[in-house]
LONU-436357 format. One record per atom (N, C-alpha, C): x, y, z; atom name; residue number from 1. Coordinates in steps of 0.05 Angstrom, whole numbers, always signed. Example, Ala and Ser with C-alpha at 12.3 -4.5 7.8 and 13.67 -1.06 7.14 Angstrom:
! LONU-436357
      xx      yy      zz  name  resi
    +264    -114    +156     N     1
    +246     -90    +156    CA     1
    +264     -66    +156     C     1
    +257     -45    +142     N     2
    +273     -21    +143    CA     2
    +258      +1    +157     C     2
This chain:
! LONU-436357
      xx      yy      zz  name  resi
     +16     -28      -2     N     1
      -4      -6      +0    CA     1
     +14     +17      +4     C     1
     +14     +43     -24     N     2
     +23     +70     -24    CA     2
     +22     +88      +1     C     2
     +40    +109     +10     N     3
     +28    +123     +23    CA     3
      +6    +144     +30     C     3
      +1    +151      -1     N     4
     -24    +156      -4    CA     4
     -45    +152     +14     C     4
     -50    +122      +1     N     5
     -79    +103     +15    CA     5
     -74    +108     +45     C     5
     -51    +112     +62     N     6
     -49    +105     +86    CA     6
     -64    +131     +93     C     6
     -45    +156     +82     N     7
     -61    +178     +92    CA     7
     -90    +179     +81     C     7
     -99    +167     +58     N     8
    -136    +188     +60    CA     8
    -153    +150     +86     C     8
    -135    +140     +85     N     9
    -150    +128    +114    CA     9
    -156    +129    +137     C     9
    -127    +146    +145     N    10
    -130    +162    +169    CA    10
    -144    +188    +169     C    10
    -149    +201    +137     N    11
    -165    +226    +127    CA    11
    -190    +214    +147     C    11
    -204    +191    +129     N    12
    -230    +184    +132    CA    12
    -237    +168    +168     C    12
    -228    +159    +172     N    13
    -232    +154    +209    CA    13
    -231    +174    +214     C    13
    -218    +200    +215     N    14
    -218    +234    +231    CA    14
    -246    +248    +220     C    14
    -256    +241    +192     N    15
    -274    +248    +181    CA    15
    -295    +224    +193     C    15
    -300    +205    +212     N    16
    -321    +201    +225    CA    16
    -324    +207    +247     C    16
    -302    +214    +260     N    17
    -295    +214    +292    CA    17
    -302    +237    +308     C    17
    -296    +254    +286     N    18
    -298    +282    +301    CA    18
    -323    +299    +297     C    18
    -348    +291    +281     N    19
    -377    +298    +285    CA    19
    -384    +278    +300     C    19
    -372    +254    +306     N    20
    -390    +233    +333    CA    20
    -371    +247    +360     C    20
    -355    +264    +363     N    21
    -345    +281    +391    CA    21
    -364    +299    +393     C    21
    -359    +320    +371     N    22
    -387    +345    +375    CA    22
    -419    +330    +374     C    22
    -412    +314    +369     N    23
    -454    +314    +373    CA    23
    -446    +300    +405     C    23
    -441    +276    +416     N    24
    -439    +283    +435    CA    24
    -428    +297    +456     C    24
    -415    +317    +452     N    25
    -410    +346    +467    CA    25
    -441    +367    +469     C    25
    -460    +357    +444     N    26
    -481    +380    +447    CA    26
    -504    +359    +453     C    26
    -503    +328    +461     N    27
    -518    +319    +467    CA    27
    -519    +311    +496     C    27
    -510    +325    +502     N    28
    -497    +321    +546    CA    28
    -517    +317    +553     C    28
    -537    +337    +545     N    29
    -562    +341    +566    CA    29
    -558    +357    +595     C    29
    -583    +356    +607     N    30
    -577    +384    +636    CA    30
    -553    +363    +653     C    30
    -550    +389    +669     N    31
    -533    +384    +693    CA    31
    -553    +361    +718     C    31
    -536    +363    +728     N    32
    -548    +355    +756    CA    32
    -568    +372    +773     C    32
    -549    +398    +771     N    33
    -557    +425    +779    CA    33
    -577    +428    +768     C    33
    -579    +434    +739     N    34
    -604    +447    +727    CA    34
    -631    +424    +733     C    34
    -629    +403    +734     N    35
    -649    +378    +736    CA    35
    -664    +384    +766     C    35
    -650    +395    +782     N    36
    -654    +402    +807    CA    36
    -665    +430    +812     C    36
    -664    +442    +792     N    37
    -670    +472    +792    CA    37
    -695    +476    +785     C    37
    -699    +449    +767     N    38
    -726    +447    +758    CA    38
    -753    +441    +762     C    38
    -755    +419    +790     N    39
    -768    +414    +804    CA    39
    -772    +400    +826     C    39
    -798    +400    +849     N    40
    -781    +386    +867    CA    40
    -804    +364    +877     C    40
    -793    +365    +899     N    41
    -818    +322    +910    CA    41
    -832    +345    +928     C    41
    -859    +337    +920     N    42
    -878    +350    +947    CA    42
    -904    +323    +953     C    42
    -913    +332    +970     N    43
    -936    +307    +991    CA    43
    -919    +284    +993     C    43
    -896    +282   +1004     N    44
    -868    +255   +1008    CA    44
    -894    +248   +1034     C    44
    -892    +212   +1019     N    45
    -912    +193   +1047    CA    45
    -892    +170   +1040     C    45
    -889    +156   +1073     N    46
    -867    +137   +1074    CA    46
    -891    +113   +1096     C    46
    -886     +88   +1071     N    47
    -899     +73   +1103    CA    47
    -893     +41   +1073     C    47
    -911     +14   +1103     N    48
    -904     -11   +1074    CA    48
    -919     -20   +1080     C    48
    -925     -34   +1055     N    49
    -960     -46   +1041    CA    49
    -947     -87   +1047     C    49
    -973     -82   +1040     N    50
    -971    -121   +1040    CA    50
    -959    -119   +1009     C    50
    -942    -144   +1018     N    51
    -931    -164    +979    CA    51
    -943    -193    +984     C    51
    -936    -201   +1014     N    52
    -956    -221   +1003    CA    52
    -969    -237   +1040     C    52
    -991    -253   +1032     N    53
   -1001    -263   +1055    CA    53
   -1013    -272   +1058     C    53
   -1011    -294   +1076     N    54
   -1019    -322   +1079    CA    54
   -1033    -328   +1110     C    54
   -1058    -348   +1123     N    55
   -1065    -354   +1143    CA    55
   -1051    -382   +1147     C    55
   -1057    -397   +1135     N    56
   -1055    -431   +1139    CA    56
   -1042    -440   +1105     C    56
   -1017    -460   +1115     N    57
   -1012    -478   +1144    CA    57
    -996    -458   +1163     C    57
    -980    -445   +1163     N    58
    -973    -431   +1171    CA    58
    -964    -400   +1162     C    58
    -978    -391   +1182     N    59
    -981    -360   +1181    CA    59
    -966    -351   +1169     C    59
    -962    -321   +1159     N    60
    -940    -316   +1145    CA    60
    -941    -280   +1129     C    60
    -933    -259   +1135     N    61
    -934    -231   +1121    CA    61
    -915    -223   +1112     C    61
    -911    -209   +1094     N    62
    -889    -203   +1068    CA    62
    -893    -173   +1070     C    62
    -880    -149   +1085     N    63
    -889    -128   +1076    CA    63
    -865    -117   +1065     C    63
    -865     -98   +1053     N    64
    -846     -79   +1033    CA    64
    -847     -46   +1032     C    64
    -832     -30   +1035     N    65
    -845      +2   +1036    CA    65
    -843      +7   +1013     C    65
    -857     +32   +1016     N    66
    -861     +52    +999    CA    66
    -864     +82    +999     C    66
    -859     +88    +975     N    67
    -854    +119    +985    CA    67
    -875    +136    +958     C    67
    -894    +157    +971     N    68
    -908    +171    +948    CA    68
    -895    +197    +951     C    68
    -910    +204    +929     N    69
    -898    +231    +930    CA    69
    -907    +249    +905     C    69
    -902    +274    +904     N    70
    -917    +291    +875    CA    70
    -894    +302    +870     C    70
    -893    +319    +836     N    71
    -874    +337    +826    CA    71
    -885    +362    +822     C    71
    -869    +373    +831     N    72
    -881    +407    +833    CA    72
    -858    +421    +809     C    72
    -870    +428    +783     N    73
    -857    +436    +775    CA    73
    -845    +469    +764     C    73
    -816    +469    +774     N    74
    -814    +511    +784    CA    74
    -798    +518    +768     C    74
    -802    +504    +744     N    75
    -795    +514    +715    CA    75
    -810    +535    +709     C    75
    -800    +549    +681     N    76
    -815    +564    +668    CA    76
    -826    +551    +643     C    76
    -813    +520    +649     N    77
    -819    +505    +622    CA    77
    -839    +478    +622     C    77
    -856    +463    +603     N    78
    -865    +437    +615    CA    78
    -830    +424    +625     C    78
    -849    +401    +647     N    79
    -822    +378    +647    CA    79
    -846    +352    +639     C    79
    -822    +337    +617     N    80
    -835    +320    +612    CA    80
    -805    +291    +610     C    80
    -800    +266    +604     N    81
    -790    +241    +592    CA    81
    -775    +242    +633     C    81
    -789    +239    +650     N    82
    -771    +238    +669    CA    82
    -781    +213    +693     C    82
    -762    +196    +696     N    83
    -756    +172    +702    CA    83
    -749    +188    +741     C    83
    -751    +164    +759     N    84
    -750    +157    +780    CA    84
    -747    +133    +796     C    84
    -717    +133    +808     N    85
    -715    +107    +819    CA    85
    -705    +113    +859     C    85
    -730     +95    +868     N    86
    -721     +93    +893    CA    86
    -714     +70    +903     C    86
    -685     +81    +917     N    87
    -672     +51    +938    CA    87
    -674     +52    +963     C    87
    -688     +35    +971     N    88
    -687     +22   +1003    CA    88
    -665     +12   +1017     C    88
    -661     +22   +1037     N    89
    -642      -1   +1060    CA    89
    -643     +11   +1083     C    89
    -630      +4   +1103     N    90
    -635      +3   +1126    CA    90
    -613     +16   +1136     C    90
    -619     +36   +1144     N    91
    -612     +70   +1154    CA    91
    -584     +64   +1167     C    91
    -567     +68   +1157     N    92
    -541     +59   +1166    CA    92
    -529     +45   +1150     C    92
    -537     +23   +1138     N    93
    -521      -2   +1127    CA    93
    -517     +12   +1101     C    93
    -504      -3   +1086     N    94
    -480     +13   +1063    CA    94
    -495      -9   +1034     C    94
    -514     -29   +1039     N    95
    -523     -49   +1028    CA    95
    -554     -38   +1020     C    95
    -557     -36    +992     N    96
    -582     -23    +979    CA    96
    -610     -61    +999     C    96
    -631     -56   +1005     N    97
    -652     -82   +1006    CA    97
    -661     -74    +982     C    97
    -669     -55    +978     N    98
    -697     -60    +951    CA    98
    -694     -27    +924     C    98
    -706     -42    +903     N    99
    -710      -1    +898    CA    99
    -735     -14    +874     C    99
    -740      +0    +868     N   100
    -757      -1    +847    CA   100
    -753     +33    +830     C   100
    -746     +16    +792     N   101
    -752     +35    +778    CA   101
    -774     +49    +767     C   101
    -778     +72    +760     N   102
    -807     +84    +744    CA   102
    -799     +98    +727     C   102
    -814    +109    +701     N   103
    -809    +120    +683    CA   103
    -842    +129    +683     C   103
    -846    +156    +702     N   104
    -867    +163    +716    CA   104
    -871    +179    +690     C   104
    -865    +204    +687     N   105
    -872    +228    +673    CA   105
    -874    +218    +645     C   105
    -886    +218    +620     N   106
    -887    +207    +597    CA   106
    -917    +235    +581     C   106
    -931    +215    +577     N   107
    -953    +231    +568    CA   107
    -960    +260    +563     C   107
    -963    +259    +604     N   108
    -975    +279    +597    CA   108
    -950    +302    +617     C   108
    -944    +318    +600     N   109
    -930    +332    +610    CA   109
    -942    +355    +641     C   109
    -913    +351    +647     N   110
    -929    +369    +673    CA   110
    -929    +410    +666     C   110
    -945    +420    +666     N   111
    -943    +449    +658    CA   111
    -929    +459    +687     C   111
    -911    +488    +683     N   112
    -901    +508    +699    CA   112
    -918    +509    +718     C   112
    -915    +506    +739     N   113
    -926    +516    +774    CA   113
    -945    +485    +776     C   113
    -944    +463    +756     N   114
    -964    +456    +753    CA   114
    -948    +428    +774     C   114
    -979    +405    +781     N   115
    -966    +384    +801    CA   115
    -970    +355    +784     C   115
    -954    +337    +789     N   116
    -961    +316    +772    CA   116
    -979    +295    +786     C   116
    -996    +271    +780     N   117
   -1006    +258    +797    CA   117
    -983    +251    +813     C   117
   -1001    +218    +835     N   118
    -984    +218    +851    CA   118
    -966    +203    +839     C   118
    -934    +202    +849     N   119
    -922    +179    +838    CA   119
    -915    +163    +869     C   119
    -920    +127    +849     N   120
    -905    +110    +888    CA   120
    -898     +96    +871     C   120
    -877     +92    +884     N   121
    -843     +72    +877    CA   121
    -852     +46    +908     C   121
    -853     +29    +893     N   122
    -850      -5    +910    CA   122
    -830     -15    +924     C   122
    -808     -21    +943     N   123
    -789     -25    +948    CA   123
    -793     -71    +938     C   123
    -778     -87    +923     N   124
    -796    -108    +914    CA   124
    -781    -130    +935     C   124
    -758    -113    +954     N   125
    -764    -131    +980    CA   125
    -762    -118   +1006     C   125
    -771    -133   +1030     N   126
    -777    -120   +1055    CA   126
    -771    -135   +1073     C   126
    -797    -142   +1091     N   127
    -794    -147   +1114    CA   127
    -817    -181   +1128     C   127
    -806    -192   +1134     N   128
    -821    -227   +1150    CA   128
    -828    -220   +1165     C   128
    -854    -228   +1175     N   129
    -867    -246   +1202    CA   129
    -883    -259   +1209     C   129
    -898    -270   +1219     N   130
    -925    -284   +1235    CA   130
    -942    -269   +1218     C   130
    -953    -252   +1234     N   131
    -966    -224   +1228    CA   131
    -966    -207   +1232     C   131
    -981    -175   +1229     N   132
    -969    -159   +1236    CA   132
    -960    -145   +1259     C   132
    -964    -157   +1282     N   133
    -963    -144   +1307    CA   133
    -929    -158   +1318     C   133
    -937    -179   +1303     N   134
    -899    -194   +1307    CA   134
    -884    -184   +1288     C   134
    -886    -168   +1273     N   135
    -864    -154   +1256    CA   135
    -864    -124   +1270     C   135
    -882    -114   +1283     N   136
    -887     -92   +1291    CA   136
    -860    -100   +1326     C   136
    -863    -133   +1335     N   137
    -851    -128   +1356    CA   137
    -830    -142   +1357     C   137
    -817    -147   +1327     N   138
    -786    -152   +1325    CA   138
    -769    -131   +1337     C   138
    -760    -141   +1346     N   139
    -721    -120   +1353    CA   139
    -708    -118   +1330     C   139
    -719    -143   +1302     N   140
    -697    -137   +1289    CA   140
    -698    -123   +1263     C   140
    -732    -115   +1269     N   141
    -741     -86   +1245    CA   141
    -726     -63   +1249     C   141
    -709     -58   +1235     N   142
    -687     -31   +1238    CA   142
    -697     -21   +1221     C   142
    -694     +11   +1236     N   143
    -701     +43   +1212    CA   143
    -691     +36   +1191     C   143
    -713     +42   +1167     N   144
    -698     +40   +1142    CA   144
    -702     +70   +1125     C   144
    -690     +76   +1109     N   145
    -692    +101   +1102    CA   145
    -699    +104   +1072     C   145
    -703    +120   +1046     N   146
    -711    +127   +1028    CA   146
    -698    +137   +1020     C   146
    -687    +136    +985     N   147
    -660    +158    +975    CA   147
    -688    +157    +949     C   147
    -695    +177    +942     N   148
    -707    +183    +915    CA   148
    -688    +195    +894     C   148
    -682    +178    +870     N   149
    -675    +210    +851    CA   149
    -694    +210    +821     C   149
    -683    +219    +816     N   150
    -697    +236    +781    CA   150
    -669    +234    +762     C   150
    -689    +204    +744     N   151
    -668    +205    +726    CA   151
    -673    +217    +704     C   151
    -658    +235    +685     N   152
    -655    +248    +662    CA   152
    -637    +252    +640     C   152
    -648    +233    +614     N   153
    -615    +229    +601    CA   153
    -594    +221    +617     C   153
    -596    +200    +623     N   154
    -589    +177    +637    CA   154
    -563    +193    +669     C   154
    -581    +214    +675     N   155
    -558    +219    +709    CA   155
    -589    +217    +729     C   155
    -578    +203    +738     N   156
    -586    +193    +768    CA   156
    -570    +232    +781     C   156
    -606    +232    +787     N   157
    -600    +269    +816    CA   157
    -608    +258    +839     C   157
    -597    +261    +867     N   158
    -617    +255    +881    CA   158
    -632    +278    +892     C   158
    -651    +274    +894     N   159
    -681    +288    +911    CA   159
    -689    +295    +933     C   159
    -679    +269    +945     N   160
    -668    +275    +979    CA   160
    -672    +245    +980     C   160
    -670    +240   +1009     N   161
    -671    +226   +1035    CA   161
    -688    +226   +1058     C   161
    -703    +203   +1056     N   162
    -725    +216   +1076    CA   162
    -720    +183   +1101     C   162
    -734    +190   +1115     N   163
    -738    +170   +1133    CA   163
    -767    +151   +1130     C   163
    -761    +128   +1128     N   164
    -782     +93   +1123    CA   164
    -808    +101   +1161     C   164
    -831    +114   +1149     N   165
    -846    +103   +1174    CA   165
    -852     +88   +1178     C   165
    -864     +76   +1205     N   166
    -867     +47   +1217    CA   166
    -889     +39   +1201     C   166
    -909     +57   +1208     N   167
    -931     +59   +1183    CA   167
    -936     +37   +1177     C   167
    -955     +11   +1180     N   168
    -965     -10   +1162    CA   168
    -992      -9   +1158     C   168
   -1002      -7   +1129     N   169
   -1016      +4   +1124    CA   169
   -1031     -33   +1107     C   169
   -1043     -45   +1128     N   170
   -1049     -70   +1119    CA   170
   -1062     -74   +1147     C   170
   -1089     -94   +1146     N   171
   -1110    -105   +1163    CA   171
   -1112    -130   +1157     C   171
   -1101    -143   +1173     N   172
   -1102    -175   +1159    CA   172
   -1132    -183   +1165     C   172
   -1146    -209   +1147     N   173
   -1169    -216   +1157    CA   173
   -1179    -225   +1186     C   173
   -1204    -220   +1193     N   174
   -1208    -218   +1214    CA   174
   -1232    -241   +1214     C   174
   -1236    -272   +1247     N   175
   -1241    -287   +1234    CA   175
   -1277    -274   +1234     C   175
   -1289    -290   +1218     N   176
   -1319    -286   +1222    CA   176
   -1338    -309   +1232     C   176
   -1345    -299   +1253     N   177
   -1360    -313   +1276    CA   177
   -1395    -316   +1272     C   177
   -1404    -342   +1256     N   178
   -1437    -334   +1254    CA   178
   -1451    -348   +1272     C   178
   -1470    -332   +1285     N   179
   -1490    -342   +1294    CA   179
   -1498    -374   +1308     C   179
   -1503    -386   +1323     N   180
   -1520    -408   +1317    CA   180
   -1543    -401   +1303     C   180
   -1552    -424   +1294     N   181
   -1578    -413   +1289    CA   181
   -1611    -413   +1309     C   181
   -1621    -401   +1302     N   182
   -1634    -406   +1330    CA   182
   -1658    -428   +1317     C   182
   -1673    -440   +1352     N   183
   -1684    -464   +1337    CA   183
   -1714    -456   +1331     C   183
   -1727    -463   +1309     N   184
   -1753    -461   +1301    CA   184
   -1778    -467   +1329     C   184
   -1791    -438   +1325     N   185
   -1807    -441   +1338    CA   185
   -1836    -456   +1338     C   185
   -1853    -474   +1348     N   186
   -1877    -481   +1335    CA   186
   -1886    -466   +1331     C   186
   -1908    -479   +1307     N   187
   -1931    -462   +1297    CA   187
   -1956    -462   +1305     C   187
   -1963    -452   +1321     N   188
   -1988    -448   +1339    CA   188
   -2005    -448   +1322     C   188
   -2032    -467   +1316     N   189
   -2043    -455   +1301    CA   189
   -2076    -454   +1325     C   189
């Protein structure tokens, strides 16, 4: 191969790479600060809900942590295409126990000053016990936290961290007793 072909090959490679570098730089998306400046999470509520429940043959209740919130648009432009990721873990722990990713804001952008519908993120893992009272009395049921991230253009931006409430939004089935049937009174003629 002569020297001209080598130069031409290098030039073609550079011609393909240079636009790609500029395109990547121009598509980097908003910064974490810009994302946080556009929205805030309001009406945040944490609780525990039932994941699995059985009474027989061995009673077992599994509860998982849940966080719900609304997004308030504090910018001058509509907000759209925002995902959220919640990470649940025991307070002070290094490892996460559960998480939930949700493509939350899609079809209906949130107008400036507007609020989203309630967004709910539920962990895939939680705590087990025989029943609700067993879990509440268990000394190994440690305090948990939830960290909520907004995800836009592949950036995970921490929107806040909250202590998980100890409220369990679950009522076990109550035993149903039927009254003994009353003896029929003889019909008087």
